[in-house]
N, C-alpha and C positions, 0 to 999 in steps of 0.2 A: 419523794417528788418524782413524778413520772417523766421519763426522758422522752424528748420529741423524736419522732421517727425520722428516717433518712430524708424522705420527701419534704417533710416540714422544715428540717434543718437546711436543706439545699435551697428551698424556696425562700426561707428567711435570709439566708446568706445573699442570694441574688437581690432581694429587696433592700437589705441594708447596704450592700455594695452600690446599688443604683442610687439609693438615697444619699449616701456619702459623696458619690461622684457628682450627682446633680446639685447637691447643696454646695459643694466646693465651687463648681462652675457658676452657680447662681451668685455666690458671694463675690467671686472674682468679677463677674459681669456687672454686678451692682456697684462694686467699688470703682471699677473703671468708668462706668457710665456716670456715676456720681461726680467723680473728679473731673471728667471731661466737661460735663454740663456746668459745674461750678466754675471751672477755669474760664469757659466761654462767657458765662454770665459776668464773672468778675472783670474780664477784659472789656466787655461791653459797657459795664457800669463805669469803669475807669475812664474809658474814652469820653463817655457822656459827662462824667464829673469834671474832667479837665477842660472840656469844651465849655461847660457852664461856668467853671471857675474863670476862664478867660473873659467870658461875657460879663461876669460880675466885676472882674478887675477893671475892665474898660469902663463900666458904669461908675465905679468909684474913683476913677482917675479924672476927677473934675474939681473945680474950685469949691463947689458945695456938694460933696458926695452924699447921695441918698441910698442907703443900703436896701431899704424896702422897695424903692422904685427899681433898683438894679435886679432884685430878685424877681419882681413881677415881669421882667422882660424874658425870663427863662421859660422854655417849653418843657416842663418836667413830666407832664401827663399825670396819671393817678398812681403810678408805681414808684415815683421818686419825690423826695422832699428835700429842700435846700435851706440852710440857715447860714448866717454870717455872724462872726464874732468880731465886732469892730469897737475899738477903744473901750474894751471891758464891758460891752453891751451886746446882747443877742438880738438879731433881727431875723424875721421869717415872713413868709407870704401870708400865713394864717396864724391862728392861735398856737401857742407852743405845745400844749397837751403833753408836757413832760419830755419832749424830744431832746431838748438841750441837756436835761439832767441825765439822760441815758448815755451821753457821750462820755466815755471813760476819761478820767483825769489824766492818766498817763498819755493818752492819745492827744489831748489838748496841749500838753506840755511839748510833745514832739512837734506838732504843727506850729505852735507858737515859736518854737526854736528854728523854724524854717525847714522842717523835714515833712514831706508828705507821708501819709499813713493810711493803711487799709485794715479794716477789722470787721469780722462777722460777730454781731451781737443780737440780742433779742429785745425788742421794744413792744410792750403790751403783749408779751408772750408770743410775738411773731418774729420769725427770723428776718434779719435785714443785713445788708452790707453797707458799712459806713466808710466813706472816703473823706479824708481831710486833706485840704490843699492850702498851703500858706500863700496869702496874696501880697502881704507887706509886713512890715514890722508890727503894725497895729491891727492888721485884719487877717482873718482866716475864714476859709470857705469849707463848709461841710455838706455833703450830700448823702442822703440815706435812701437806698434802693431796696424795695421789698423782695424777699425771696420766698414768699408764701406759695406762689404758683410752682416754683421749682421744688419746694418741699412736698407739695401735693403730687408732683410728678414722681418724686422718689418713693412716696408711699404706694402709688399705683404700680410702679416698677417692682417694688418689693413684694407686693401681693401677687403680681404676675409671675415673678420668678419662684415664689413659694409654691404657687399652684403647679408650675411646671415641674418643680422638684418632686412634689407629691405624685404627679402623674407618671413621672419617670420611675419613681420607686414602685408604684403599682404595676407599671409595665415590666419592671425587673422581676417582681414577684410572679407575674403571669408567665414571663419567659422561664423563670426557674421552675415553676410548676409544670410547664409544658416540657421542658428539657428533662426533668426527672421522670415525668410520666413515660416519655419515650425511652429515656435511658435505662429505666428500671424494668422495661418490658422483658428483656432476657432473664432478669432475676425472677420476675413473676412467672415466666415459663418454667424456670427451674423449680420454683416453689410448688407450682401446680403439678409438675411431674413427680416431685418428691411426695406430695400428698397421695397421688394415685399409686405410687409404688408402696407407700405405707399402708394403703388399703388392700394391697395384694396383687395389683396389676403390674407384673414385672415385664410386660411387653412395652411399657412406656419408654420412649427414647426422645432425646432432643435432636432437632434437625441441625446437623453440623454446618450447613451452608446458610443459616439465617443471617449471621453477622460475621464478617471476616475477622473482626477483632475478638470474637468469642468462640472461634473454632476450637481453640485449645480447651476451653471450659466445657464445651459441648462434648468433645471427644473424651475428655477425662470423666465426665459425668456418665456418659454411655458405657465406658469401660468399667466404671465402678458398679453400675447397675448389672452389667453382664456377670461380673465376678460375684456380686451379691446373689443374683439369681442362681448361679451355678452352685454356690455354697449352700444356699437354702434348699435347693433341689437335692444336693448330696445328703444334707441332714435329714430331709424328709424321706428320701429313699432308704437311708440307714434306719430311721425309726420304723418305717414300714416293713423293711426286710427283717429287722430284729423281731418285730411284733408277729410277723407271719411265721418266722422260725420258731417262736415260742408257742405258737398255737398248737402245733402238733404234739409236743410233749405235754402241754397242758390238757389237751383232749385225752391223752392216755392216762394222765394223773386223775382227771375228772372221772373217767370210766372206772379206774381202780377204786376211787373214793366211793362211787355209787355202789360198787360191789360190796365194799366194806359196810356201807350204810344199810344195804339189804340184809346183811348177816349180823346186824347189831344185836339181835336177840341171842345169838350164840356166843357173844363176846362177854368177857368180864368187864367190870365197870371202868377200869383204867384203859383197857383197849378201846372200848366204845367212846370214851372221852377223847382219846388221842385221834381216833378216826374222825370224830366230829370236828376237832380242831383242824385236821388236815383238809377236810372238805371245805370248811369256812375259808381257810387261807387260799385254797385253790380257786374258790369263787372270787375272792378279792383280787387274786393274781389275774384271773380272766378279765375282771372289770378294768384293772390297770392296763392290760394289753389293749383292750378295746378303746380306752381313753387315749392311749398313745397313738393308735391308728387314726382316731379322729383328729388328734393334734397334727399328725403328719399330713392330713388332708385339709386342715384349716387354713393353710397359707394360700390356697388356690382362690382365684377371684370368685365373687358371688355370682350366682345365676338367678337373677330376679325373675319372678313370675307372679301372676295374680293368685293370691292365696286367701282363702276364707279363714281369717285369723280366729274368729270366734269358734268355728268348728275345730280348728287345729288345737286351740287351747282346751276345748271340751274333750277332745280325743285324748290329749295328754292326761287329763284328770281321770277319764274312764280307765285308761291303762293302769292307773294306780289305785283304782277303786275309790276315787275321791268324787264328791258330788259335783255335777256339772254346774250347779247354781252358783258356785264360787267364781265363775267366769263372769266378769262385768264389763260391758262396753259403755264407755262414757258417751253422754249425749253429744251429738254432732260429729262423732267419729265413725267413718265408714267401716264396714265389717271386712271389706276386701282390701288387702295391702299387697304391694309389690315387693316381695322379699324372697330370699332363698329358703324354700320350704324345709330342706334338710337341716340347715343351720338353725333356723328358728325353732324347729321341733326339738333339736338338741338343747337349745337354750331353755325351753320350757321344761323339758325332762330334767335337766340338771338342777334348775331352780326349785322344782317341786321336790326332787330327791333331797336337795340340801335342806329344804324346809322340814321334810319328814324326819331326816336323820338328825339335824341339829337344832331345829327351831320349833319343836313340839308340834309340828304339823302346819301345813299351809291353811290360811283362812280366806284368801281372796287372790284372784288373778285379774288384774285390771288392765284394760286396753284403752288407751286414750291418745290424744294427738297434741302436738305443740307446733302449729303451722303445718308444714309438710313432713314433720318428723313424727314417726310412730313411736309410742311409748308403751313398754310392757313393764308392769309392776307385779311382784309376787310378795304378798304379806304373810308373815308367820306370827305366832304368838309366843315365841321363845323369849329368852332374856335379852335378845338383841346382840349387836356386834360392837365391841368397844371402839371408841373413836380412833385410837392408835392403830387398830387392825384394819380399818376400812379401806385402805389402799392396798396393803400387802396381801389381803385375803384373796385377791384376784390373780396373784402370781402363781406360777407353777410350783407344785409340791409344797405349797404353803397352806396350812390349816390354822384357822383362828384359835385363840386361846380357849374359847368356849367349847370347841370341839373335843377338848380333853375331858370334859365332864358332861357333854350332852350326847346321849344316844350312842355311847360306845366310841370306838376308834377305828371303824372299818372303812373310812373314806380313803381315797387315793391322793387327794390334794390336787386333782386335775380338773374337777368338775367346774368350779368357778373360773378357772383359767380358760377353759373352753368357752364359757359364757362370754368372758371379756373379749376373747379372740374372735368369736363369731360376731359380736357387736361391732368390733373395730373393722371387720371385713365389710360391714355395711356402711362404714363411715361414722359409726356412733361410739358409744362407750357404755360401761357398766359401773354402777355405783350402789352404795347401800347407805341407808339412813334409818332413823328410828321411826317406827310406826306410831302414830299419835295415840292409839289405844294400847300400846305396849307391844314389844316384839321388834322384828326387823322388817324393813321394806327394801327389797332388791329392785333396782330400776335399770332398764335397758332402753337405750334410744336407738332408733333405726331411721336415720335421715333418708329422705327421698322415697320413703315407702308409701307416702300418701300424695305424691305430686302427680 
C-alpha cells in the first residue's frame, strides 16, 4: 500500500481536526438549542394547559355540567387539542380520531390520583406534548400540543450545522494545504539544490537568510556541499595527476614496444609472442588511463550547445568504419539538440565500442524524443545482457558476465560507467533492455536537450 506524502498527511490531519472540532461544536450547539426550545415550548404549553384547565373547571362547576360545552369555550387554535375524562367517559370538541387511546395508561392513573403529569408522545407519527391536569375526583383534563413545527426546526438546524461542519472541514483542508505548501518551500529548495548538485553543479548553495528558523539547516547544508565539492575536487585531481604521471612511462613503454614490433622478424617465436602481449597490455593500459582522465573530468557541469546529433552520430560511425546508414532519426525528432558535444561524443563512442567488442557489432543508432527529452539508442545483435546484470553493468570496473566469453577480455570496465555518468550530468540516465529482434538495446536519455 502506497504511503501518503507529507503534504497529503498534513492536509488530511487539518481536515480531520477541523471536522472533529466543528462536529463537536455542532453537536453541542444542536443539543443546547434543542433543550432550550423544548423547555420554552413546554413552559408555554403548560401555561396554556393550566389556563384551559381552569376554564374547563369553571364550566363544570355547575348544577348540570356539560363537558362538551366547556371545551368549546376554549381558544386552542390549530396546534392544541383538549379532552376531558368525566365519570368514566371521554369528551372532546371534535371526533376522537384515536386521541384518547394514545394517552398512556400510567399517565391516566397519575392524573386520576390527583397528580398533574407531562409527557412527550407520538400521535399519528407526529410528536406531541401531552399535559394532564386533575380537575376533581371524577374529572381530568388533557391537552395535547403539536411539536411538528419544532421538530421541523430541529431538522433545519441539524442540516445547517452539518453544512457548517463540512465547510469548516473543507476550510481546514485548504488551510492545511496552504500551510504545507508554504511550510515545505524550504524543503523544496533543499531538494532542488540537491538535484542540481547531483547533476554536477557544485556551485549551488542555499540562502542562509531566507528563514531565520532554517538558518542552521541552510548553513549545515552549505558546509556539507563545500566539503563534498572539496573532496570530489581532491579525488578528481588525484585521478588526473595519477593518469598524467602514468602517461610518461606509458609512452616510453609504447615506444619500446613499437621497436620490438618492428624487429619481430629477427625474433624467435617465444620472444615475438611476448612482445605482442606486452604491446597489447600497454594499449589496454593506455585506454585505462584515458578512461580515468575522462572520469576525472566527468564531474564537471555540462556545457550545452546546439549540436547536429545526426552528423555527430554519423561521424562516430565513420571513425569506426561503420556504415552511416545505421543512424536513424525518428519522425518528428529535430536533428539539432542542446547537449554537451564532448560528453555525447564520448557516449556514442563507448556504446559503439561496447557493441563491437561484446555485442557482435552494432546494427542501429536511433535518435528519438520523449517530450523535451532526447533519447539515444544503440542496438547490437549479440546475446544481450542478463536481467541480473542490467544495473550493475553501468558501475565502474564492472563487466557483464557475457564479457567473459564475448570478444575477449580487453575492456577496462569503465566505458559504460562513463556513459552513465555523462547521461546523469545531463539529468538523464542509462539503461539496457532486450532488442526485439534479438541482442541488446542501450538507451540514454538527455532531458532538456529538445526544449
